[in-house]
N, C-alpha and C positions, 0 to 999 in steps of 0.2 A: 696300857702303860707306855710311857714315852721315855726314850733314852735322853738324858740331858745333853750328852755330847752329840754333835752332828757326825763326828767321824773319828776313828782312831788315828794313830800316828802316821802310818804310811800305807801304801798300796791302795789309796783312795783317790777318787776324782778330786781335782784341784779346787773345786768350789765347795768342798765339804771337809776341810782339813783343820778346823780350829779346836781340835781336842787333843789333849796330851794324856796318854794312859798313865795310870798310877802303878808304879812298880813296887812290889813288896820290898821292904828294907832288908829283910833277911829271908832269902829265897829258900833257906833250909827248913823254913816253916812247912814246906811241902812234905817233908818226911814226917812231921808231926801229924799231918792231915790223915795219914794212914791209920792212926790211932784215934781219929775223931769219933766221938760218940754221937751217932745220929738217931733220933727217935724213930719209931716205926712209921709215924705219920708226920707230915710237914705241911705248913701253909705253902701254897703254890703261888709264885709270882710270875705271870705271863709277860714275856718281852716281845715287843712288836717287830723290832728291826735289827736285832743283833743276837749273837749266841755268846753265852758266857763260858769261858774255858777255865779249868782249875788253875789256881795260882794268879789269875789276872784280876786286877782291881778296877772297878768301873764306878763312876758316879752316875746315878740314875734319878731322874725326876719322876716321881710317882704321881699319876693323875687320876686314875680310876678310884672310885670309893672303896670297892672291894679290896683293891691292892693296898690302899692306905691303911685299912683295918688290919689286913694280914701283916703288913710291915710293923705296925704299932704293937700288935700282939706278940709277934716274934721278938721284937726288940726288948719287950718287957720280960720275956722268958729266957730262952737260950740263944737268942739272936740268930737262929738258923732258919733259912727259907729255901724252898726248892725253886730254882729258876728254870723255866721252860720257854723255848722259843715258839711263837705262833707260826703255824703253817702259812697263813695268809695275813700279811701285814695290814690289809685294809679292813679286817674285821674289828669293829669297835668293842663289842661285848662278846669275847670268845666263850665257846662251850667246850666241854672236855674233848670232843672230837676235833676241835680246831688246834689242839696243842700237840707238840711233838712228844714222843714217849720217853725220850732220853734227854736229861738235862744235867744241871750242876747244882750241887748243894752249895749255898753261899752264906757266908757270915756277914751280918750287917756290922760294918766297922764303925759307922757314924750315921746318925739320923739328925737331919737339920730341918727345922721348921722355917720356911721361907716367909718373907713379909707379905707376899701376895696370897698366903693361905696354903700354898703347895708344900709338898714334902720332898726333900732331896735326901737320898741315902747313898752312902759309899759302901759297896759290897765287894767281897773278895771270894772268888771261886775256890771251893775246897775239894769236893769229890764228885765224880760222875755218878749219876743214879738213873735207875729205870723206874718209871711209875708203875705201880701195881694196879690200884683201883682208886677211884674218887670216893673218899669217905663222906665228904659233905661239900655242898656247893654254896651254902649260905652260912655266915655272911661273906665268906670267900672260899675258894677251892682249898680243900684239904685232902691229901692223898696219902695212901700207903706207898712207901718207896723201898727199893732194893738197891743197895750200893753196888757199884761195879768196880771191879779191880782191874787196873791196867796190867797187861802182860808185858812186863819190862823186858828190854832187850838184854841179851848177854853182851858183855863188853867184847867187842871185836872190831876188826878193820872195816867191815862193811858198814856197820852202824855208825862208827865214828866218821867214815867218809860221808854218809848221809848228813850227819849233823854239821860237818864242816861245809858241805855244799849248800845246806840251807842258810848258814851264816853268810857265805860268800854271795849267794844269789840275793839275799835280803839286802846286804850292804850295797851291791851294785844297783839294785832298784832305788835305794835311798839316794845314791849319788846321781842317778839319771833323772830323778824327780826334783825339779827346782823348788817345788812347794813344800818339800819335807825338810825338817831341820836336820842339820848334820849331827846333832847330839844323839839322834836315834841310832846311828851306826855305833857310837860309843857304848850305848846301853846294850846293844846286841853283843858286842865283844865281851862285856862283863858278865853275861849270863853263862853260868857254868853248868847248871842242871839241864841235861838233854830234854827231859820231858817238859820242863817249864819253857824251854826255848821253843819247842814245837807248839805248845799251847799259846805262848805269847805271839808268835808269828801268825799262827792260825787265826787268832782273835783279830788281828789287824789287816787281814787280807782284803784286797779290793775285789771281792767276788760276792756272788749272791748268797742269801741266807741258807739256801738248800745245800750248797757246797760246803759251807762252814758246818752245818749240822751233820753232814756226812762225815766230816773229819772228826767231830766230837763222838760220833757213834762207833768209830773204829776202835776196837779194844786192844789190838796188837799195836804197840808203840812203833816198832820198825815199819809196819805197814802204813801207819799214820804218817810217819816221816817220809816214806816213799811217795805217798799220795800228795803230801804237802810240797815235796820237791818238784813234782810234775806241774802243780799249780803255779809255783814260783817261776819255773822256766817259761811258762806261758806269759806270766806277768812281766818277766824281764824282756821277752821279745816285744811285747806291747810297749814297754817303756823305752826300749831302744828305737823302735819305729817312731814313736812320738817325739823322742829327742832328735832323731834325724830330720823329721819334718820341721820341727821347731827351729833347729839350727839353720836349715836350708832357707827358711823364710825370714829368719831374724835379720839377716843382712839387708834384705830388700825392705823390710819394715823400718829398720834404723835409717836407711838411706832416704826413703821416700815417705817417712811417717807423716810429715807435715802435709805433703801433697795428698797422701791417702785420705787423711781426715777431712781435708778441704773438699776433695772429690766426693767423699761420702756425703758430706753436707750438701754439695751441689746436686748430687744425684737425688737426694731426698727432696730438695726444692723442686727439681724438674719433675719428679714423680707426682708431687702435689699439684704441679701446674699441668699435668696431663701427659707424662711420658718423657723419655729422653729424646730431645730434638735432633741430636746427631744421628741416632739410629733411624729416626723418621726421615731425615734428609737423605740418607743413603738409600733407604727403601724407596723413596720417591724417585731418586736418580735412576735406580735399576728399572723401575716401572716405566719411566720416561724413555729409557734406552731401548726398551722392547719395541717401541713404535717407530724408532729412527730407521731411515734408509741411509746406510752409510757403507763406505768401502770396508773390506775385510781388515785392512791395516788399522783403521780407526776403531773398528769393533774390538780388536784384540788389545789396542792401547787402552781403551776405556775399561775393558774387563780387568786388566792388570792394575789400572789406577784405582778402581773400586776396591779390589782385594787389598791393595796397599793402604787405602783409607780405613778399611775395617780393622786393620791391625794397629793403626795409630791412635794415640790418645788425642782427643780434641784440643788439649792445651799445648801440644807440641807445635813449634813454629812451622814445621813442614806441612801440617795438616791443612792450613788455609791455602798453601801453595798448590797442593794436590787437588783440593776441593775446587778452587777457582779454575784450574786447568780443565777438570772434568766438566765444570759448569759451562765453560766456553765450548767444549766439544758437543755438549747437548744443545746449546743455543744455535750453533752454526747449522744453516740449512743445507746439509751435505749434498743431497740429490733432490732437493725440493725446487721445482721451477714453476714460474707462472706461465700460463698458456699465452702464446703470442697471438695478437689479433691480426690476421692476414687479410682483412678487408681493406684493399688498397684505396678504394674510393673514399671510405670513411677516414682512413689515415690522411689522405690528401685534404679532405674537408677540415679535419682537426688542425692540421698544420696551417692551412689558409686562414682559419678562424683566429688562431693564436698569434700569427705573425703575417704582417703585410709585406709583400715583395719576397725577396730571397728565393727567387724561382730556381736558381741553380742548385742551391742546397736542398731545397724540398725535393727536387728531381732526384738528387743523389740518395736521399733517404728512401724514396719510393722504389728506386732500383734495388737497394739493399733488401727491402721487404719482399720484392718480387722474387729475388733469388732464394730467399729464405722460404717463401711459400712453395716454390717449385722443388727445391732440394730437400726441404724439411729440416736441414741443419747446415750450418756453415761456420767456419771460424770467424768470429766477429772481427771486422776491420777496426782499426783504431783511427777514428776521425779526429781531426784537429781543426777547430775554427779559429782562423787568424783574422783579427780586425780591430779597429779602434774601440775605445771604451763606449759603453752605452748603446750599442747597436743590437743587443739582445742575444749574445752568444750563449749565456748561461740559461736564459729562459727558453731558448730554442731546444736545448737539451731536455728540459722538463717537458716541452711540447712533444718531443719525439717519444719519450716514455709514455706519455698520455696516448699518443697515436697508436702505439703498438701494444698497449695494455701491460706494460712492465712497471715494476717498482722503480722509484727514482731516488738516487742518493747523490749527494754533492760532497766532494772532497776538496777543500781549499788548500792549495799547495803554496800560496803566497807566503814567503818568508820562512818556509820549512827548511831547516838546515841539519836535521839529524836523520841519518839513514835508518835508525831504529823505528822512526815514525812510520816508515813504509813496511819494513820487514819484521818489526816487533823486537822486543828485548828477550834475552834468554830468561826463562822463568825462575832461575836461581837468584836473580837480582831482586833486591827489595823494591817494591813498587813496579815490578815488571808488568807489561801489558802487551796484548797482540798489536800488530801494526794497524794503521788507519784503514787499510783495504779490508782486512777481516773484520775490524770493528764495525764498518759500515754494512758489510754483508750480514753480520750478526744482527744489526739493527733493523735491516729491511726484511729479514726472514725469507730471502729468495736468493738462489744462486745464479740468476740471470737478470739482474737489474740493469738499468741504464745508469752508469756511473760517470758523473761529470768531474773531470780533473781540472779544477778551475785555476787559472793563472799559472800554467805549467812553465811559463817563461820567467817566473819570479822565484824559482827555487834557489836557495843559497847553498853554499857548502863551506865547511870549516873542518876543524880537527875531529868533529864527531862523525865525519863521513860525508858522502856525496849522495843525497837522496835521488838526484836525477839518474845516477848510475843504478841505484836500486830499482828504479822504475823500468829499466831496460827489460827485466824479466817479466814484469807485470804487463808491459805493453808489446810483447812479442807474441803473436798468435801461435808461433811454433813452440814457445816455451811455457806460456802461462797456463797450460792444462796441468802443470805440476808445480805450481807456485809454492815455495817453501817459506813458511813463517817461523821465525826463531822461537816464538812463544809456544805455538801449537806443536812444533816439532813433527809435523806431518805435511805431506804434500796436499795442496787444495786446488781444485780445478776452477780456474778463472776463465776458461775458454768460452763460456756461454755469456759472460758479461759483455755488454756493449759499452766500451769505454769511449767517451767523448772528451777530448782535451780542448781547453780554450787558452788563447794567448793574444797579447797585443803586438808583440814583436818577435818575428820568427828568428832573427839573428841571435837572440839571447838563449835559444834552446840548444842544448848540447848536440853536436852533430850526430852522434850515434843514436840518440833518442829521436832526433828529427827524422832520421832515416826510417824509423818504425811507424811514423805517423802519415796518415793520408791527409795532406794539407788542403783545406778548403778556405779560400779567401772570402771574407765578408767585407765588402767595401761599404763606405758610408751611404747615407740616404740622401736622395735629392729632396729639394724643398717640397715637391709634389708628394713624395712618399711620406715625408714628415707630417704634412697636412692630413693625409689619410690616417696615419698612425695616431695622430692627436685626436681626430674625430672618432675613430673606432675604439681606441683603447685608453688613451691618457685622460681625455676629458671625462668620460664616464667613471673612470677609476678615481680621479680626484674629487669629483662631485660626491661620490659615495664616501670617500675618506673624510670629507668635511661636512657630512650630514646634510648634503643638498641633493640626495638621490631622487627625491620626489619633486624637487623644485624644477620648473621649466626654465633652463638657462641655455641659450644658444650662442655659439661663436661662429661667425661666417668664415669661409675659406680665406677671404682677403685679410681678415683680422688675424687669423692664425698665421698666414704668410708673413704679415708685418712682424708679428711676435717672433717668428723663427728667424727672419733676416736681420731684424734690428736689435733683438735682445738676446740672441744666442749665437754662438759660433762653435759648432761641433759637428762631428760626423754622425754621432748617435742621437739619442733623444732624451738623455738623462737631464741635461740642463733645461730642455724644453719642459720636461715633467715638473721640474722645480718651479719654473716660471708660471706654469698653469696652476700649481699648488698655491702660489702667491695670489693669483687672480681669484681662486676659489675661497681662500681665507678671507679676502676682502669682501666677497659676496656673503660669506657666512656671518661676518661682523655686521654688514648692512642688514641682513635678515634678523639677527638677534637684537639689534638696536632699534631698527625702524619697522620691523615686521613686514618688510617688502624688499624685493630686489628687482633690478632691471632685467627684463626677460632676454634682451639682446645686448651682448657686450660689443662696443664699438672700438675703433682704433684709438679714439680719444680716451676712452676708458682705460685701455691698455697702457697708454702713456701716463695717465693719472695714477694708476696702480703701481706700475713698474718704474716710473720715472722716464726721463728722456732716453732716446735710443742710445745704446752703448756702441753700436757698430754702424758705420755709414759707408756706402759704396760709391758715393758721388765723386769722391776724389779720383777714382780710377778712370772716370769718363772725362775729366777736365785736364788731366796731365797731357799737355801737347806742346812740348818744346824739344829742341835737339838734345840728344844725350840721355833721354829718359825712356827706358823700355819697361814693359810690363811682363813679369815672369809668373810662373805658376809653381807653387811649392806644396809638398805633402807634409803634414804634421800629424802627430798622434791623435789630434782631435778632428782630422779631416784635411781637405784641401784648403789652400789659402792663396791670396794674390800678394805679390811683392813687387815693389819698384826697384829698378836698378838704375842709379843716376851716375853719369860720368861728366866730369868737368875738367877743362884743360887750363893750365896756367903757365906762365913763363918759368922755365927751369932747365933741368939737364936730363930729361927723359926718365926721371924716377917714377915708380908706381906706388901709390898709397891706397890701402884698402881699409875701409872702416865699416862698422855695422855688426860687430860680434860674429865674424865669419869663421867657419871651421877650416881646417887644412885643405880639405878637398875643394872647397869653394874658392879658396885663395889660389889654388893651383889651376882651377878653371879660368880665373881672371888672367893669370900669367899665360896660359895656353892661348886664350883669345887674343891677347896683345901680341904675342909672338906670331900668330897666324896673320894678324892684320899688318904687322910690320913686313912680313914676307910677301904679302900680296897687296901692298899699298898702291902701286900704280894701277892695278886692275880696278880699284875702287876710286881712282882719281885723287889719290892722296900723295903729296910730295914726301918721299922717304926721309928728307932732311928734317921735317917738322918734328919727328919723334925725339930727336936729340935736343930740341929747343923748348919742348913743353914738359911740364910735370903733369902726371895723370892721377886723378883722384876718383876712385870708384867707391860709392857709398850705397848701402842697402838700408833704407829707413826701418823704423822700429829697432833701433840699435841695441835695445836691452834684450831682445829676443835672440838666443843663439841660433845660427843658421849654418847648415852644412849640406853637402851632397853635390853631385856633378850635374844635376838637371838644369842649373842656371847657365850652362856654358854658352848656348846660342843667344840667350838674352844678354849676356855680358858683351858678346861680340857685336850684337846689334847696337847696344848702347855706345860702345867705343866707336863703331863706324859712324853712327849718327853724330857723335861729338866731333870727330875729325873732319867729316864732310859737311857738317852744318845742315844736313837734311833731317827733317822731322820723321818720326815713326808714325805709321798709319794709326789713326785713332781707333779705339775699341778693339785693339788687337793684343793678344797675349801669346806667349810661346813657351815651350819647355823642351829640352833635349841636351844631350851631352855632345861636346865637339872634340875633334882630334886635330893634331897639327896639320894634317893633310886636308882639313876642311870638311871632313865627313860628319854627318849627324848620326848619333847613336841613340837607341831607345832608352827610355827611363821608366820607372814604376809609378804606381799611384795615380794612373791616368784618370780613372773614374772620379776620384776625389778632386783632382785638379780641374777637370772639365766642369764638374758641378759647381766648383768655386767660381770659375769664370762666368758660368751662367748666372749665378747669384749676383755677381758684380755687374751684370749687364753688358759684358763683353760679347762681341758678335763673331770674331774670327780667332782661330787658334792655329798656330803652326806646330806640327808634331813630326817626329821621325816616321818614315813610311812603315817601319816595323811595329809602330804603335797603333796602326789602323785596326788591328784585330781587337785591341782593348776598347776602342770607341764603339765597335760593332756590338759589344756586350751590354752597352748602356741602352736603356729603354729609349727609343726614338722620341717618345712624348716629352721626355725630360730635357732634350737638347734641340727641341724644335726652334728653327730660326737661326741656328748657329752654323757657321761655315768652317770647315776643317781643311787645312792645307798640309799635305803629307810630302815631306822633302827628304832628299838624300844628301845634299851638299849645302855648305854655307852660302854658296853663290845664290842658290834658290831662296834661302832665308832672306838675304839682303835685298834681293829683287822684290820679294813679297812685302817686306817690312818697311822699307824706306820709301818715302813719298818722292 
C-alpha cells in the first residue's frame, strides 16, 4: 500500500512537504471512540511508510489488490479496518511476520474511485489495538484483535508542563522551518485534548518509522509525552543548527548568487573539457618550481605567491597580476649559466673570420678571456665601442658572444626616455611589465649572456625619468650583482652578464655613466680595409641575398676601390653594402631576362649601373693659388678634406667669415688673424696693411655645418699666404689647433683625417707633435708613400707650408 501524501505538515525534510493533514472538526469525537464497538476480527490494511495514530485523519492511495478488496468490503459493512505498519518498507507483498503487532483501528471516512482505476480512501484513527492471530490470508489479511486502553494521566503540574513543552517545542520547530506553513502553529494552539495533541504531533514527526511505532506502542500517556518531548528537543536542535547554517550562507548567496551560478556553469564546462585549467596551471607551476635553482628569497616569495593564488578566485583582477609575476619568476634563469669557451685560439679565429681589422679590440677581448680562464670568474667589465656608423660595432658584439659560446641579446636604447623601461613598472599598475634588462634575460634563458646596449648615446629624458641614470646601477660592476627590478620586487644578479655598449658620440653620454664604461675607439676603415671587407663579407652576402649564390661573378680590387672612392663617402661600409646590392640587383635582372651574366664586373659596368661618380678628389690636387690651404676635418661618417680660402680687398680691416661655421671655428679664425697681426714683420708683412684691407675667409660646401678648433693652423696658413702672396705647397694638408702664442695643439680623429688625405691623393700632412702616437697606430700599409711633419710652433708650419 502506498500513502497518497508524500509527507505530513511539519518535522519533515523540505523536499517532501506537500501534504496537509486533515484535522477532525470535532476533536471531542475522541471521547466517543472509547465506546466504539469493534468486532473480534478486522480486515488488516498494511501501510508501508507511515504509522496511523488515533484521532489523526489521513488520505491514502490503495494500490495492492488485497488491500483494495479489504477496503471495499469494510466500506460496505462497518467501515472499520485495522491499520498496521510494515516493519520493512521495501517488502512489496508482506506476510504476517512482516507486520507490526500493534496498530490503530481506523474508520473509512470516504472512499473515492480515481479516474486511473486506483482507489483513494480518507481514514481516521480510532483506537489502538494489538493483533491476536491471523484468521485468514485470502483474499486479504483478517485478524482477531484486542483493543488497548490508554492509561490516562492524572491532571497535575508535571503532565501539564509536558503538554505545554510539547506545544512550545513544536511551535519553535515550525517557526525555524521556512518550508512549513505558519498555519500549523495556529492548529497546534487550538488543540485542547492532551492525548490528541500527542498523537497529532507524533504522527507528523520527521523521524523513522520504528521510532513512531515505538511511540504508538507506549500505553502510558505521560510516558508517551515524555518520550515525544525528547524526540522534539532533538528535532529542535537540528532545526536550529540548520537555520544557523542557512542564515550564515544566505547573505553570501544573495550577494554572489549570479557569480555563483555562472561559476558553476563554467566549472561544468571545464570539467567537460577535461578538468579545471586553473588548478592544472598551479600544479604545473609547483612542479616546474621544484626543478629551479634559485636564491632562498626567491623561493620564499614564490611559495607565498602560489599560496595566495590558490586562495584567489580566477575571476578576480588580482589573480592575473599574481599569476604573471609567478610566471616571470619561473621563466627567469636565476642561476642557469652557459659554459664559457676558453679556447683562446678558437676565439681569435672566430673574431678574425667575422671581422677584418680591429686588432686593438680583438686583443682586448682575448685579454678578457685570458683572465676569465685563469681566474675562473671575474666581474664583467662594461665595454663601450665608440665609432662612426656602419663600422660593425653591433655585429662585433654578436661575434664576441659567438667566440666565447654565450647567448646573445641586443637592447636598443635609441630614443628610450622612460626610466621604467630599464627598471620595470610596479606590478600594481595596469599593463605593468618587467624592465627591458630582465625581459631580455628571460628571453635568452641564461644569466650570463653577452648583452649589447645599442646606441647608448641616444637615450632621451623627460618627465618620465632619466633612463641613463637608471643604467648606472646596471653598468656598475660593484652594484649590478643586486640589481632591483620594480616589477620583480627582488634583487637579481647581473654581475655575470657581459655588457657591451655602442655609441657614435662620446660627448652625448652622461658623465656619471661614461665613468663606468671602458671606452674603446673604433676608427673608420681605410680603402684597403674596405676592399678586403667587401671581398670577404659583403659581396658573398649580397650574391646570396639576390639569388646569385651559385653564379660565378668576380669584382677586382681595382673596381672595388673605384666604387669605394667615387660612389661612397663614409667611415664604415654600410653605404658600400648598399651600392654592392645595387650591382647585384642589376646582375639578377640580367640573369632573369637574358639567362646570362658577365662573369667579371668592370669599372665601366660600375658607372653604367650606379651612374657617374658622386665624389671626385681631383680638385684637391689642382688648387694652387695664394690664400688657399687644404685642411682635414672629422665628420660622423669619417674624415674629410676641406679648403680654406682667404681673399683680401680694400677696406678698413674688417673680417668676414662664411661657409656655415660654428662659434669655435670663427674663434679660430680670429685667433689666427690676431697672431698674424702681432707677428707681421716676422713674416715680411707691413703692419699698416691690416688697417687698409678687408679680409674674407670662406670654407666651401657652404651648406654643410662646420665647427671645431682643428682648422686653426690651416686658417693661419691661408691668411699668411694671402698677405704674403706666396703659394702653399701642392699635395699638402694640415690639421691642428693654434694659440695666440703661436703654439700648435693636438686634435682628435687623426686616423680618419689621415685616411681621408690618402684617399684624396695628398702626399704630405702637417700635424702637432703630440699626434705622432695616433699616426703610429695606423697600419703602415695604408699610409705608404705619405710624409708626416710634426710641429710645435706656427713658425714651423709656415716654413713647411709656404713655397
